[in-house]
C-alpha positions in Angstrom: -0.1 0.1 0.0 1.5 3.3 -1.0 2.1 5.8 1.8 2.9 9.6 1.6 6.6 10.5 1.0 6.6 12.4 4.4 5.6 9.2 6.2 8.4 7.4 4.4 11.0 9.8 5.5 9.7 9.6 9.2 9.9 5.9 9.1 13.4 5.7 7.5 14.6 8.1 10.3 13.1 5.9 12.9 14.7 2.8 11.4 18.0 4.5 11.1 17.9 5.6 14.8 16.4 2.4 16.4 16.7 -0.3 13.8 14.2 -3.2 13.6 13.2 -5.8 15.9 15.0 -9.3 15.4 11.8 -10.5 13.7 11.5 -7.4 11.4 9.0 -5.5 13.3 9.2 -1.8 13.3 8.2 -1.2 16.9 9.2 -3.4 19.9 9.4 -3.0 23.6 12.9 -2.2 25.3 13.3 -5.8 25.8 12.4 -6.8 22.3 9.0 -7.9 23.0 5.6 -7.2 21.6 3.4 -4.4 22.8 0.2 -5.3 24.5 -3.1 -4.0 23.3 -3.7 -2.1 26.3 -0.3 -0.4 26.0 -1.2 0.7 22.5 -4.5 1.8 23.6 -2.8 4.1 26.2 -0.6 5.6 23.6 -3.3 6.2 21.0 -5.6 7.8 23.6 -3.1 10.4 24.7 -1.2 11.2 21.4 -1.8 13.5 18.4 -0.6 12.9 14.9 1.0 15.9 13.3 2.9 16.7 10.2 1.7 13.8 8.2 
């Protein structure tokens, strides 16, 4: 699925800075684990998406 060039740049910066999880995931916990649904809900509930 195509994504906007601005998002591609943001994701490339993230990967350059943090790398990927061992299994290829873009986001992992500090110990390399999966995020729980409740953790994702807490983040989504308190964040704003800007600039994309």
